[in-house]
N, C-alpha and C positions, 0 to 999 in steps of 0.2 A: 439461511443466515448473512448478514449484514457486516459490513467493517467500513470503517473510515481510516484511511493513514493522515498523519502529518509529520511532516517534516522541516526539522528545523534549523538555522541556520542566515544567515546576515547575506552570505553570499550567495544560496537558491532564492532570497527574497528580488538580489538585485540582480539577478540574470546572471555572475559570473562566472556560475559552475552549472552546468545543467543540471536539473534533478532526475537523476535517471532512479534515483531509488523510488520515486513515485512509481513509474513508470512499469520496472518492474516487480513491487509488490505487488501492486490491481493485477498483474497478468499472474503471477502467482498463488493468489488468494483466487481465483476465477479458475483456473488449476484445483485447488484443492475446496469449488463449489462454495466457497464465500464470494458474497457479491457487494461489490466497493459503493458505496451512496457517495462516499467525498473524501477527494483529495486536493491538501489543503499545506502551504507551506511561510509560517512564521518568522517571523525574524529572531533574535537571541536576547527577547526583552520577556521576564518571565511576567508580566500581566499578560501579554497578548496568551504564552505560552495556558496558564492558568486558565483566565475565561474561556478557549480555543476546548480543552479538558474537560474541565466542567457543564458545558453543554450536548459538546460531542458523545462521550462517554457513556450516558448513559442514553443512547439514541439506537446503539448499536451494538453487536453482540464479543466483537472484539475492536481494539481501538489502536493501530499500530505507528508508534512513534519511535524517529531517528534523526541524531544527530545528539550532537553537545553532550556528549558525555566524554570529553575527553579533559584537561589538566588547565587548558587557557580561562583567562578571564570570562569567557562570552560564551563558556558551556558551561551553562545552569539548568540545563536540562532535571539533575536532581533534586537539585534543590527546584526547581518548580512543582513539580510533580508532587512535592513534598506539599506545598504548597495549595496545589488544586483539591487534595484531598485533606487537606486538613489534619495534617501529621507534624511531627519533625523528621530528623534524620539519625540514623543510629546506625555504628560501624557494625558491620555483621562478620566480625571476628574472624571467622574461616577464611569466609572474604579476604581477608584484609592479610592475613597470611599466606598466602596463595600469591597475591600481586606484591606483596616484600620477597616471597620465595624468587618470582616469575621474574621479578626487577631490579637486582641486586647493587645497580648503578646508580641507583636514587629509590630505595627503600620508600623513603616520606613520600614522594613526591606520588607515586602511584598509588600507594596506600591510602589515597585520599579517597579513591576509586568506590571503596569500601562503604563508603556512607551513604546509603540508603533512603530511603524514604521510610518510615517504618511501617514494617508486614508488607513489605517489599520483599519478593524470593527470587534469587540474582538468579540470571540467566547463561550457561556455559556458550560453549559453541567459536568460541575466538581468541585469538592470543594475542586480544587490544582492552580496548576496555570493557569491564562487565558490565552489558544488560538486566533486566531486571523486569519483573512483571509485577504490578501493582492492582489485583482487580482486573476487569478486563480488558485493565490498558498494556501493551508486551513493548516496552521500551529497549529500543537498540543501535547498535552505533552509525554512526552517518558516512563513516568510510567504505565505500561499496563493496569491497570481498568480506571483509567484517559483519556488514551485515547478511548478506547474502547467503553465509556461513551460520549463524545465529539463526536465521529464519528456516533454513531449511532441518537444523536439527530440532526445533518445536515446534514442524508443519503440520504432523498428527496430531499435536494439540490442539491446532487450529480448525482442524480441517469441517466440513461441511457435511452433510448427510448424502449430497452428489454432485460432481464436479457436474463446472457447467462446461460446456463444448460449443464450437462454433462448426459457422458455418462459412465461406465466401465466396465469393464472384467477382472478378475485377473484367472493367466495361470499357474498353475505350472508342474513341468517337463517341458517347453519348451522355447525355445531364444528367442529371435527377430529375428534371423537370418532367424531360418524358418518360421516367419508372415510374411515374409517381402513383400510380395507380395504383402496383402492382405493393408496392410498400403500402399502400395502406390495408390494401386489402390481405394482407400478410399479419399488419399489427390486430386488425379487428378480427380476424380469421382465428390466432394460436395467440392468444393473451398472455401466454406464458411463454414468448418467442420474444426476446430483443432485440428488435429491429430498425437497422443502421446503414446509412447509404454516405456514403464520405466523400464529396466530390473534387476531382483536384483538374488546373487550367494551364497543363504545359503546352508549349508553343504545337504540337502537333495537334490540339483540338483536345476536348473534354472529355474526360476521366471520371470511373465515377466506382466505387468499390461500395459491394453491396453484403452488406456483417448480416449475420443474424446467430444468436445468442443464449443458450436454454437450459437449464438441468431436468430438465423431460427432454428424455429421449424419442419416445414416439412422438411430439409433436413440433419436434427441430424436425425431424426428417421429414412430417407433414410440409413443413414450410419448406423445408428446403426444396422437395420436391416440385413444389409447385412454385417456388421460385427462382428453381433452373431453369422448368419450360416456358417459364413463362420469359422469362430476358434472352433463353435461344433465339427469340422471337425476334433481338433488336440484332443478333449476328449476325 
């Protein structure tokens, strides 16, 4: 099962705010057995959002979108998703009533959050802006705490056939060049295992973290045993 992640916000593209939502979602989706094949950030621009959704949603099982659900002028995600699917927006009466009751100090402002793309299903789970689902696109709030609550509430609906497990080994004083043979061998012998190596170069000398990931437990166990035995030679 495949997923793509789209995070929306000028502040993410400019680097003013760290994109923690993208990293968190990628980790959680793997835990659920969903492989993330693309993570992107786009500004609060309707056309860019529309183009991305139309291009990427048909290529994956789930497209997870976060951000742009508030009430300020740059919060255009509801409008953009309606345009992406070629539909209008309609007020969901039950959702509007719930929002007006929840925010009695300014019911007209918050009630506008109930105007969802036609055919969208509201997603509950937070005390803020409501998310929604339309086709295979899940639209969640941009605030990290609210996004996580809403995602976890609907996690079982996103779950793949088997979780993606991982094995890690951190090596100090070793570079990728020295272990390339082991990386190549593992990649060729266990094609269902994703083999990664992540180097760093602190003042004390080179380091590398080797990571294996797979939803095939037997293949992961075999590859991990091979890699552990091979890397132990460099300790």
